[in-house]
Every structure is written in C-alpha cells, then in structure tokens.
Residue frames as qw, qx, qy, qz and C-alpha x, y, z in Angstrom:
[[0.493, -0.711, 0.146, 0.480, -161.20, 30.57, 254.58],
 [0.550, 0.165, 0.462, 0.676, -160.00, 30.66, 250.98],
 [0.105, 0.795, 0.396, 0.446, -162.41, 33.49, 250.23],
 [0.424, -0.891, -0.080, 0.139, -161.49, 35.30, 253.46],
 [0.643, -0.348, 0.305, 0.610, -157.79, 35.03, 252.54],
 [0.403, 0.452, 0.468, 0.643, -158.55, 36.44, 249.09],
 [0.120, -0.918, -0.301, -0.227, -160.47, 39.38, 250.55],
 [0.547, -0.774, 0.063, 0.312, -157.73, 40.16, 253.07],
 [0.601, -0.212, 0.403, 0.657, -154.97, 39.99, 250.45],
 [0.368, 0.700, 0.465, 0.399, -156.89, 42.17, 247.96],
 [0.245, 0.226, -0.036, 0.942, -156.03, 45.82, 247.40],
 [0.040, -0.566, -0.605, 0.559, -158.01, 48.10, 249.74],
 [0.089, 0.138, 0.441, 0.882, -159.90, 49.79, 246.90],
 [0.369, 0.168, 0.353, -0.843, -163.36, 49.97, 248.47],
 [0.664, 0.208, -0.371, -0.616, -164.82, 47.59, 245.90],
 [0.535, 0.085, -0.840, 0.032, -163.88, 44.22, 247.40],
 [0.537, -0.348, 0.363, -0.677, -166.37, 43.13, 250.05],
 [0.349, 0.063, -0.935, -0.026, -166.83, 39.71, 251.61],
 [0.717, -0.383, -0.029, -0.582, -169.49, 37.90, 253.55],
 [0.315, 0.281, -0.861, 0.285, -168.73, 35.51, 256.36],
 [0.746, -0.493, -0.386, -0.228, -170.26, 33.27, 258.98],
 [0.489, -0.794, 0.297, -0.204, -169.07, 33.05, 262.56],
 [0.967, -0.087, 0.127, 0.204, -167.00, 29.91, 261.86],
 [0.604, 0.610, -0.101, 0.503, -164.41, 32.06, 260.08],
 [0.064, -0.744, 0.311, -0.588, -163.83, 33.98, 263.30],
 [0.675, -0.506, 0.353, -0.406, -164.53, 31.43, 266.03],
 [0.955, -0.083, 0.279, -0.054, -163.83, 27.87, 264.88],
 [0.832, 0.508, -0.061, 0.216, -161.43, 27.72, 261.94],
 [0.165, 0.814, -0.438, 0.344, -158.57, 29.77, 263.46],
 [0.578, -0.513, 0.570, -0.278, -158.38, 27.16, 266.24],
 [0.931, 0.111, 0.341, -0.068, -158.32, 24.22, 263.83],
 [0.787, 0.383, 0.170, 0.453, -155.82, 25.22, 261.15],
 [0.397, -0.465, 0.044, 0.790, -152.93, 27.67, 260.99],
 [0.381, 0.852, 0.349, 0.083, -153.80, 30.81, 259.04],
 [0.545, 0.181, 0.056, 0.817, -151.58, 33.41, 257.40],
 [0.106, -0.459, -0.056, -0.880, -153.86, 36.16, 258.75],
 [0.027, -0.244, -0.763, 0.598, -155.93, 37.00, 261.81],
 [0.047, -0.573, -0.677, -0.460, -159.62, 37.35, 260.92],
 [0.317, -0.788, -0.458, 0.261, -160.30, 39.45, 264.02],
 [0.291, -0.693, 0.067, 0.656, -157.64, 42.08, 263.38],
 [0.242, -0.148, 0.597, 0.750, -157.33, 41.95, 259.58],
 [0.029, -0.505, -0.707, -0.494, -161.03, 42.55, 258.80],
 [0.121, 0.081, 0.306, -0.941, -163.54, 45.27, 259.64],
 [0.141, 0.516, 0.845, -0.024, -167.24, 44.43, 260.01],
 [0.032, -0.036, -0.182, -0.982, -169.43, 46.93, 258.16],
 [0.613, -0.124, -0.109, -0.773, -172.95, 45.52, 258.48],
 [0.256, 0.009, 0.940, -0.227, -174.87, 42.71, 260.14],
 [0.459, 0.107, -0.395, -0.789, -177.46, 41.43, 257.74],
 [0.818, -0.154, -0.405, -0.380, -178.76, 38.28, 259.35],
 [0.376, -0.477, 0.716, -0.344, -178.51, 35.80, 262.15],
 [0.674, 0.080, -0.702, -0.216, -178.40, 32.05, 262.15],
 [0.608, -0.439, 0.444, -0.490, -179.83, 30.16, 265.07],
 [0.492, 0.215, -0.841, -0.066, -178.92, 26.60, 265.89],
 [0.731, -0.371, 0.263, -0.508, -180.35, 23.93, 268.13],
 [0.157, 0.243, -0.956, 0.043, -179.44, 20.52, 269.43],
 [0.754, -0.128, 0.011, -0.645, -182.37, 18.14, 269.57],
 [0.006, 0.168, -0.982, 0.087, -182.89, 14.63, 270.92],
 [0.445, -0.346, -0.741, -0.364, -185.83, 12.23, 271.01],
 [0.481, -0.594, 0.075, -0.640, -188.31, 12.91, 273.80],
 [0.929, -0.355, -0.058, -0.081, -187.51, 9.54, 275.41],
 [0.606, 0.485, -0.418, 0.472, -183.77, 10.28, 275.44],
 [0.653, -0.492, -0.399, 0.414, -181.95, 10.29, 278.81],
 [0.335, 0.051, -0.032, 0.940, -180.71, 13.80, 277.99],
 [0.105, -0.832, -0.544, 0.011, -182.89, 16.51, 279.51],
 [0.213, 0.740, -0.026, 0.638, -182.54, 20.33, 279.52]]
C-alpha cells in the first residue's frame, strides 16, 4: 500500500505507472484505514497476468470438496 499511495499522490504526468495485486483492492482497505480509495483513485490500463490459488488438505483429512 505504500507504493500504491506513492502512485496515487504522484503528479499525473503519464510517466508514473504502478503494478498491483488484488489484495490492494480487496483485502487491505478492509484491514487498515487508508488516505485514498484504490477503486476510485486508480484506473486499470492493462491486465498482464493472473494468479490462481488453491487450498489443499491431506487425502485422509475429514474435509472433502
């Protein structure tokens, strides 16, 4: 969020670009107070990758899909 804050507070000169994961938009704003709103104070310009996650357990675990 430090980098996101720096990007948002920078002069809109067309040369300052940031990269972010979904945590900056989904998780962190609910955990700490921010001086900006990532959803309204940024503009996505490209999607360059995706990150997939999974939760796994041992096959003999009582947890089943």
